[in-house]
C-alpha positions in Angstrom: -16.6 -20.3 -15.2 -20.3 -20.1 -12.9 -20.1 -17.2 -10.7 -20.1 -18.1 -6.9 -22.6 -17.1 -4.5 -22.3 -14.1 -2.9 -21.5 -16.3 0.6 -18.7 -17.5 -0.1 -17.1 -15.0 -2.4 -17.4 -12.8 0.9 -16.0 -16.2 2.3 -13.5 -16.9 -0.2 -12.2 -12.6 0.4 -11.9 -12.7 3.3 -9.6 -16.2 3.8 -7.6 -14.3 1.1 -7.1 -11.1 3.4 -6.4 -13.4 6.1 -3.4 -15.2 4.0 -2.0 -11.4 2.9 -1.9 -10.3 6.0 0.1 -12.9 7.8 1.0 -14.0 10.8 1.1 -11.8 13.9 4.1 -11.6 15.5 2.5 -12.0 19.0 1.9 -14.6 21.6 -1.2 -15.5 22.9 -3.7 -15.6 25.9 -3.6 -18.8 27.6 -7.5 -20.6 28.9 -7.7 -20.3 32.2 -11.0 -21.7 34.7 -12.7 -19.3 36.3 -15.6 -18.7 38.6 -19.1 -18.1 36.9 -19.6 -14.9 38.3 -16.1 -14.0 36.5 -18.1 -15.2 33.1 -21.0 -13.1 34.0 -19.3 -10.3 34.1 -17.0 -10.1 31.4 -20.1 -11.6 29.2 -21.9 -7.9 30.7 -18.8 -6.2 29.9 -18.4 -6.7 25.8 -22.3 -7.1 25.7 -23.0 -3.2 25.6 -23.7 -2.2 22.2 -22.8 2.2 22.9 -22.1 3.3 19.8 -18.5 4.8 20.1 -17.6 8.3 20.3 -14.3 9.9 21.3 -14.2 10.5 25.0 -12.4 13.6 25.1 -15.1 16.2 26.8 -12.7 19.2 25.6 -14.3 19.9 22.0 -10.8 21.5 21.2 -8.2 18.7 22.7 -10.2 15.5 20.5 -10.0 17.6 17.5 -6.4 17.6 18.1 -6.2 13.8 19.3 -7.5 12.7 17.1 -6.0 14.8 13.8 -2.5 14.3 15.4 -3.1 10.1 15.7 -4.7 9.8 12.1 -1.6 11.0 11.4 0.8 9.4 12.5 -0.9 6.1 11.9 -1.7 7.2 7.8 1.2 5.0 6.8 -0.1 1.9 8.1 -3.7 2.7 7.0 -4.1 5.1 3.9 -8.4 5.2 4.8 -8.7 8.3 6.1 -12.7 7.5 7.1 -11.7 3.9 8.0 -8.4 5.2 10.2 -10.7 7.9 12.3 -13.4 5.3 12.9 -10.2 2.7 13.8 -8.6 5.3 15.7 -12.0 6.5 17.6 -13.2 3.0 18.7 -9.6 2.4 20.1 -9.8 5.2 22.6 -13.7 4.8 23.4 -12.9 0.7 23.8 -9.8 1.7 25.8 -11.6 4.7 28.7 -14.3 2.3 28.8 -12.4 -0.7 30.0 -10.0 1.8 32.5 -7.1 2.1 29.6 -4.6 4.6 28.8 -6.0 4.7 24.9 -2.0 5.4 23.7 -1.1 2.2 25.6 -3.3 0.5 23.6 -2.5 1.8 21.0 1.1 0.1 21.7 -0.3 -3.2 22.3 -1.8 -3.4 18.7 1.1 -2.4 16.7 2.9 -5.2 19.1 0.3 -7.6 18.5 -1.1 -7.1 14.4 0.9 -4.3 13.0 -2.2 -3.3 12.4 -3.9 -5.4 10.6 -7.2 -6.3 10.3 -7.2 -9.4 9.7 -3.7 -10.8 11.1 -4.1 -14.7 12.4 -1.1 -15.6 15.0 0.7 -18.9 14.7 -1.3 -19.8 17.8 -4.7 -18.7 16.2 -5.1 -15.5 17.5 -7.4 -13.5 15.5 -7.9 -9.5 15.0 -6.2 -5.9 15.8 -5.5 -7.1 19.0 -4.6 -11.1 18.8 -7.7 -12.4 19.9 -7.5 -16.2 21.1 -11.0 -18.1 19.8 -11.5 -19.4 22.8 -12.9 -16.5 24.2 -16.2 -16.8 22.7 -17.0 -19.9 24.1 -15.4 -18.7 27.8 -17.3 -15.4 27.4 -20.7 -16.6 26.3 -21.2 -14.7 22.8 -20.5 -17.6 19.9 -21.8 -15.7 17.6 -19.7 -12.8 18.0 -16.9 -12.5 15.0 -13.4 -11.6 16.2 -12.1 -9.5 12.6 -14.7 -7.3 13.5 -13.2 -4.0 14.1 -15.4 -2.9 17.5 -15.7 -6.4 18.5 -12.3 -7.2 17.9 -11.0 -4.1 20.6 -14.3 -4.8 22.9 -12.5 -7.8 23.4 -8.6 -7.0 24.0 -10.0 -4.2 26.5 -12.1 -6.4 28.4 -9.3 -8.9 28.6 -6.7 -6.9 29.2 -8.6 -5.4 32.0 -9.3 -8.7 33.7 -5.5 -9.4 33.5 -4.7 -6.5 35.2 -8.2 -7.2 37.7 -6.2 -10.0 38.1 -2.5 -8.9 38.8 -3.5 -5.8 40.9 -2.9 -3.5 38.7 0.5 -4.0 38.0 0.5 -3.7 33.9 4.1 -5.6 33.4 2.3 -9.3 34.6 -0.7 -8.0 33.0 1.0 -8.1 29.5 2.6 -11.2 29.9 -1.2 -13.1 30.9 -2.2 -11.4 27.8 0.6 -12.2 25.9 0.5 -15.9 27.0 4.9 -15.1 28.3 3.7 -14.1 32.0 6.9 -12.9 34.0 9.1 -13.0 30.8 10.5 -9.2 30.0 10.7 -9.2 25.9 6.9 -8.7 25.2 5.9 -6.3 28.1 9.6 -4.4 26.6 7.8 -4.3 23.0 4.5 -2.8 24.0 6.6 -0.4 26.3 8.7 0.3 23.4 5.8 0.6 21.3 3.8 3.1 23.7 6.9 6.0 24.2 8.2 5.8 20.3 5.5 6.2 19.2 1.7 7.0 20.5 2.8 9.0 23.4 0.5 12.7 23.8 0.5 15.7 25.3 -2.3 18.2 24.4 -0.5 21.4 25.0 3.0 19.8 23.4 1.7 18.1 20.3 5.2 19.4 18.3 7.0 17.4 21.0 4.9 14.7 21.9 7.0 12.1 20.5 9.7 13.1 23.2 6.9 12.9 26.5 6.4 10.8 28.8 3.5 7.7 29.2 0.8 8.8 31.0 0.6 7.4 34.8 -0.4 4.8 34.9 2.6 2.9 34.0 4.2 0.6 35.0 8.3 0.0 34.0 8.6 -3.8 32.9 12.0 -5.0 34.2 
């Protein structure tokens, strides 16, 4: 049998991975008309290509956070080097967008179960289940939503955009992100994942699972 050209082999591999990942549970963001100034701001927000670093000032705390979060994520992502790269990128992109990294970890758990090639029934893609229409809305049609950094940057930028629309109300912003504005199921799922699996206090690593979410959370009800 003739061997496929390299680009076709890569495409076939990507499709196989996407099918293996299965459909994600989450819903999808809805397209809403927006002002040109908002589009420009979103474009600028996803354009910065600064290399990710873990934005925790204290070196000891940085090491603690990465080690603890890596331990919690190990069952889902066995590759330690990739796991640490993903965690560093999540923290970087969440912090850059003014979001709590622990909350974003909970959102990713609900959205895709940390599956890079997850695809929802609505067509949302990747770790943060970003809808493809955002590529055209923001004006970066060559972006690949299965690329780790690209997916995380889009997802965090979109959630920040929804938080701004909802004046900081996380419950409503999460509803917009999921395409279920006003319904409690999705915000409650994200909050539960955040509280049960991703809360963290540097001085109390042993009891981190019992900690409360960091400030800025909005109770879903």
